[in-house]
C-alpha positions in Angstrom: -4.8 133.1 64.1 -2.2 130.8 62.6 1.5 131.9 62.8 3.8 130.7 60.1 7.6 130.6 60.7 10.2 130.4 58.0 13.4 128.3 58.8 16.3 129.1 56.6 19.5 126.8 56.5 23.1 127.4 55.3 23.6 127.9 51.7 26.1 125.7 49.8 28.6 128.6 49.7 28.4 129.0 53.4 28.8 125.3 54.1 31.8 125.3 51.8 33.4 128.2 53.7 32.9 126.4 57.0 34.4 123.2 55.7 37.4 125.0 54.4 37.9 126.6 57.8 37.6 123.3 59.6 40.1 121.8 57.2 42.6 124.5 57.8 42.2 124.1 61.6 42.6 120.3 61.3 45.7 120.8 59.2 47.2 123.2 61.6 46.5 120.8 64.5 48.1 117.9 62.7 51.2 120.1 61.9 51.5 121.0 65.5 51.3 117.5 66.9 54.9 116.6 65.9 56.6 119.7 67.5 54.4 119.5 70.6 55.1 115.8 71.0 58.8 116.4 70.6 58.7 119.3 73.1 56.8 117.2 75.6 59.3 114.4 75.3 62.2 116.8 75.6 60.7 118.3 78.8 60.0 114.8 80.1 63.6 113.6 79.4 65.1 116.7 80.9 63.1 116.0 84.1 64.3 112.3 84.0 67.9 113.5 83.7 67.4 116.0 86.6 65.8 113.3 88.7 68.6 110.8 88.0 71.2 113.5 88.9 69.4 114.1 92.3 69.3 110.4 92.9 73.1 110.1 92.4 73.7 113.1 94.8 71.5 111.4 97.4 73.3 108.1 97.0 76.6 110.0 97.4 75.4 111.7 100.6 74.3 108.5 102.1 77.1 106.2 101.0 80.0 108.6 101.0 80.8 107.6 97.4 79.1 107.7 94.0 77.4 104.7 92.3 79.4 102.7 89.8 78.9 102.9 86.0 77.0 99.9 84.6 78.6 97.7 82.0 75.3 96.4 80.8 76.5 92.9 80.2 73.9 90.1 80.8 75.8 88.6 83.7 76.7 91.9 85.3 76.2 92.5 89.0 77.3 96.1 88.7 74.0 97.9 88.3 74.2 100.6 91.0 73.2 103.5 88.8 70.3 101.6 87.3 69.1 100.6 90.7 69.2 104.0 92.3 67.5 106.1 89.6 63.8 106.2 89.3 63.9 105.8 85.5 67.1 104.8 83.8 65.6 105.5 80.3 64.6 108.8 78.7 61.2 109.6 77.1 62.4 108.0 73.9 63.1 104.8 75.8 66.9 105.2 75.3 69.2 104.3 78.2 70.7 107.3 80.1 74.4 107.5 79.8 76.2 108.0 83.2 79.8 109.0 83.4 81.5 109.2 86.8 85.0 110.1 88.0 86.7 106.9 89.1 88.2 108.5 92.2 84.7 108.9 93.7 83.3 105.4 93.4 85.6 103.7 96.0 86.3 104.8 99.6 90.1 104.9 100.0 91.8 102.6 102.5 92.1 104.4 105.8 89.2 106.7 105.1 85.5 106.7 105.6 84.6 109.0 102.7 85.4 109.2 99.0 83.8 112.6 98.4 84.3 115.1 101.2 88.1 114.5 101.5 88.9 115.1 97.8 89.5 118.4 96.2 90.1 117.4 92.5 88.8 114.9 90.0 90.1 113.6 86.7 86.9 114.5 84.8 86.6 117.7 82.7 83.8 119.2 80.5 85.1 120.7 77.3 82.9 123.4 75.7 84.8 123.5 72.5 86.6 121.1 70.2 90.1 122.1 71.3 89.3 121.8 75.1 90.7 125.2 75.8 91.1 126.1 79.4 88.9 129.1 79.2 86.0 127.0 77.9 86.5 124.0 80.1 84.9 123.0 83.5 87.3 121.0 85.6 86.8 118.8 88.7 83.5 117.4 87.5 82.1 114.6 89.7 79.6 113.0 87.3 77.5 113.5 84.1 74.1 112.2 83.1 73.2 112.3 79.4 70.1 111.6 77.3 70.4 111.1 73.5 67.2 113.1 73.0 65.0 113.1 69.8 67.5 111.6 67.4 67.9 108.5 69.6 71.6 108.9 69.3 73.9 109.6 72.3 76.5 111.9 70.7 78.5 112.8 73.8 81.6 110.7 74.3 84.9 110.8 76.3 88.4 111.8 75.3 91.7 110.7 76.8 94.9 112.2 75.5 95.2 115.3 73.3 93.5 117.7 73.2 92.3 116.7 76.7 94.8 118.4 79.0 94.7 115.6 81.7 92.5 112.7 82.8 89.2 112.2 80.9 87.4 114.9 79.0 83.8 115.0 77.8 82.9 117.4 74.9 79.5 119.1 75.3 78.4 121.1 72.2 75.9 123.8 71.5 72.5 122.4 70.4 72.3 121.9 66.6 76.1 121.9 66.1 76.3 119.9 62.8 78.0 116.5 62.2 78.6 115.4 65.8 79.0 111.9 67.1 81.6 111.3 69.8 80.0 108.1 71.0 80.6 105.4 68.4 82.4 102.6 70.2 83.5 101.3 73.6 86.7 103.4 73.5 85.0 106.8 73.4 81.8 105.7 75.0 82.7 103.1 77.6 80.0 101.5 79.7 77.2 102.4 77.3 75.1 99.6 75.8 76.7 98.6 72.5 73.3 97.6 71.2 72.1 101.2 71.5 75.2 102.8 70.1 74.7 104.5 66.7 77.5 105.7 64.5 75.7 108.6 62.8 77.1 112.2 62.8 74.2 114.6 62.9 73.1 117.9 64.6 73.9 117.7 68.3 70.8 117.5 70.5 71.9 115.6 73.7 70.5 116.6 77.1 73.5 116.8 79.4 73.7 117.6 83.1 76.9 117.6 85.2 77.7 118.2 88.8 81.1 119.5 89.9 82.9 118.2 92.9 82.4 121.4 94.8 78.6 121.3 94.1 78.6 117.6 95.2 80.4 118.4 98.4 77.9 121.1 99.3 74.9 119.0 98.4 76.3 116.0 100.2 76.6 118.0 103.4 80.4 118.0 103.6 81.6 120.3 106.4 85.0 121.5 107.5 88.4 121.2 105.8 89.1 118.4 103.4 92.3 117.6 105.4 93.1 119.0 108.8 95.6 118.7 111.6 93.7 117.8 114.8 96.1 119.1 117.5 95.3 122.6 118.8 98.2 123.0 121.2 101.5 121.4 122.4 102.1 120.6 126.1 105.1 122.5 127.6 108.2 120.5 128.5 111.3 120.7 130.7 114.8 120.7 129.6 116.4 117.3 129.6 113.1 115.7 130.6 111.3 113.0 128.4 108.9 114.5 126.0 106.4 112.5 123.9 103.6 114.0 121.7 102.1 113.0 118.4 100.6 115.2 115.7 97.5 113.8 114.1 95.6 114.5 110.8 92.3 113.4 109.4 90.3 113.7 106.2 91.6 114.1 102.7 92.6 111.1 100.7 94.9 108.9 102.8 97.7 106.8 101.2 96.9 103.1 101.0 100.1 102.0 102.5 103.3 103.4 104.0 101.5 105.7 106.3 98.3 107.7 105.7 99.9 111.1 105.2 103.1 112.9 104.3 104.7 115.3 106.8 107.0 118.3 106.9 107.8 120.9 109.5 109.2 124.4 109.9 110.6 125.7 113.1 111.8 129.0 114.6 114.8 127.3 116.4 116.2 123.9 117.3 114.8 122.3 120.4 116.9 119.2 120.5 113.8 117.0 120.2 113.5 114.1 117.7 110.7 114.3 115.0 109.5 111.3 113.1 109.2 111.7 110.2 112.1 114.2 110.4 111.5 116.3 107.3 112.5 119.9 108.1 112.3 122.7 105.6 112.3 126.5 105.5 109.5 126.3 102.9 107.4 123.1 103.1 104.8 124.3 100.6 107.4 124.4 97.8 109.3 121.2 98.9 109.0 118.4 96.4 106.4 115.9 97.8 108.8 113.0 97.4 110.9 114.6 100.1 108.1 114.7 102.7 108.2 111.9 105.3 105.3 109.5 105.3 103.6 108.1 108.4 100.1 107.9 110.1 101.2 110.7 112.5 104.2 112.8 113.3 105.8 111.7 116.6 107.8 114.1 118.8 110.1 112.5 121.3 113.4 112.8 123.3 114.6 115.3 125.8 114.7 119.0 124.7 118.1 120.7 125.2 117.2 124.3 124.6 114.8 126.3 126.7 112.4 129.1 125.7 109.4 129.5 123.4 109.5 127.9 119.9 107.1 128.2 117.0 106.6 124.9 115.1 104.5 124.8 111.9 103.4 121.3 110.9 102.3 120.5 107.4 100.4 117.4 106.3 99.6 116.4 102.7 97.5 113.5 101.3 97.3 111.4 98.2 94.6 113.4 96.3 96.8 113.7 93.2 99.2 110.7 93.0 100.9 111.6 89.7 100.9 115.3 90.3 101.2 118.1 92.9 97.6 119.0 93.4 97.2 117.2 96.8 95.4 118.5 99.8 97.8 120.3 102.1 97.0 121.6 105.5 99.2 123.4 108.1 99.0 124.4 111.7 101.4 126.5 113.8 101.8 125.5 117.4 103.8 127.1 120.2 106.1 124.9 122.3 107.5 126.1 125.6 110.5 124.4 127.1 111.2 125.4 130.7 114.5 125.3 132.4 115.1 123.0 135.4 116.5 124.3 138.7 119.6 122.2 138.5 122.8 124.2 138.6 125.4 124.1 135.8 129.0 123.5 137.0 131.9 125.0 135.1 134.8 122.7 134.1 138.1 123.4 132.5 139.6 120.5 130.6 143.2 121.9 130.6 145.8 122.4 133.2 145.4 126.1 133.0 143.1 128.3 135.1 140.3 130.6 134.1 138.9 133.3 136.3 135.3 134.3 136.4 132.7 136.1 138.5 129.1 135.2 139.1 127.0 138.3 138.8 130.1 140.4 139.8 130.1 138.9 143.3 133.1 136.7 144.1 136.0 135.8 141.9 136.5 132.1 141.2 139.1 130.0 139.4 138.5 126.9 137.4 141.3 124.5 136.7 141.0 121.0 135.4 138.7 120.0 138.2 135.0 120.8 138.3 133.9 123.9 140.1 131.9 123.5 143.3 130.1 126.8 142.5 127.3 126.0 140.0 125.5 128.6 137.9 121.7 128.7 138.6 118.8 130.1 136.6 118.9 133.9 136.4 122.6 134.1 137.0 125.3 135.4 134.6 129.0 134.6 134.6 131.8 136.9 133.4 135.0 135.3 132.2 138.4 137.0 132.3 141.8 136.5 130.8 144.8 135.7 133.0 146.1 139.3 132.7 142.8 140.8 133.9 142.1 138.4 136.6 138.9 139.3 138.3 139.0 143.0 138.0 135.4 144.2 137.7 136.0 146.8 135.1 137.7 144.3 132.8 135.1 141.7 132.6 134.2 140.2 129.2 132.6 137.2 127.6 129.5 137.1 129.6 127.3 134.0 129.5 123.9 133.5 131.0 122.5 130.3 132.6 120.4 129.9 129.4 123.6 130.1 127.3 125.2 127.4 129.4 122.4 124.9 129.4 122.2 125.2 125.6 125.8 124.1 125.5 125.1 121.3 127.9 123.9 119.0 125.1 124.2 115.7 127.1 122.1 117.1 130.0 124.8 116.2 132.7 124.7 119.8 134.1 128.4 120.3 133.3 129.8 122.7 130.8 133.4 122.7 129.6 134.9 126.1 129.0 136.6 124.7 125.9 133.1 124.1 124.5 132.0 127.7 124.9 132.2 129.8 121.7 133.0 133.4 122.2 132.4 136.0 119.5 133.5 139.2 121.2 136.7 138.1 123.0 139.2 135.3 123.4 140.1 133.4 126.6 143.8 132.9 126.2 144.7 130.9 129.3 143.1 127.6 128.7 
């Protein structure tokens, strides 16, 4: 038996339909190549910007400062940013634009860190044309920018109005029409002039910024930006030498004239000498020009008064030279001045006599000669007028040992009755 098979191919109509379908698919594929390529390059460039940002942060953490901006001149040796980033060009082979706050690229004299000690920068991101405060991001550390698909970096800097202070960088919403703020070396410094395009068009820059607070966290900054190191004051003795220094660290030290400015508040006068000597009832609101400047605050001399005193020390740095936004730190420390056991002798500088009792036991007289009966710690004297003599029920004008040593300002353990101030009575016979 012979089997016969019948092979049947496509008809011309079927072939035509297939070819039309293939043509449509090819056309769709060709149409998608452009957007897909653009999207791939956009994603790649965004990753390049992100990687460059992380490289700058890592550099800052290791070097305690940020890399310099490049000036892209042929003989330039300033190429820190280009050296530290893995790829200094975006997916469209355009150079990344790096803007950094100038305060963060140099470690101040007397400091070991340009990042952790600072609390403000002079760089601000403006999210609208007017740079309104509500739409601005202050204290920006650095910015990395890609010009994206149009090959045109449109993000530039502003100094002066409408920028409220320092340097501002406007960042627009994508597709905002007719934008180009990077057209010359004034509004786009340190960007290659050969790659600069003066062409307003829809905004498409890829922009990433890091604030100072973010940088401080990622750089591992710990503790206060400025702090006073002392945790206590040693006690002292009346009329005995006392020498202590108050120290500060961190912040942004002054380059000369002393690292910090100092001010103090106190609960009472101790008779000690403070250098710098600035004393205020409200240091925080005292004009910074009135603060004394030195590396540390020295306490010296011999205290006159005894008792417990509360001293609050304030230190401020040079974070904001033209303004008032410096780092300020304060610390309250207790100071105890103990009395000595030396007795205080009473002396009357006139020819008249004054009668007094010591703790109601014994009646004494003081003429122009010094008494041989000193007053010791814990004792109280009661002075009398000539008419009352030493009558116990007519005592007045009591003074304690502590009162007397406060009057003994020259620490010779002698108090003249004429130097004692009485508020409740009058001694009429000297």
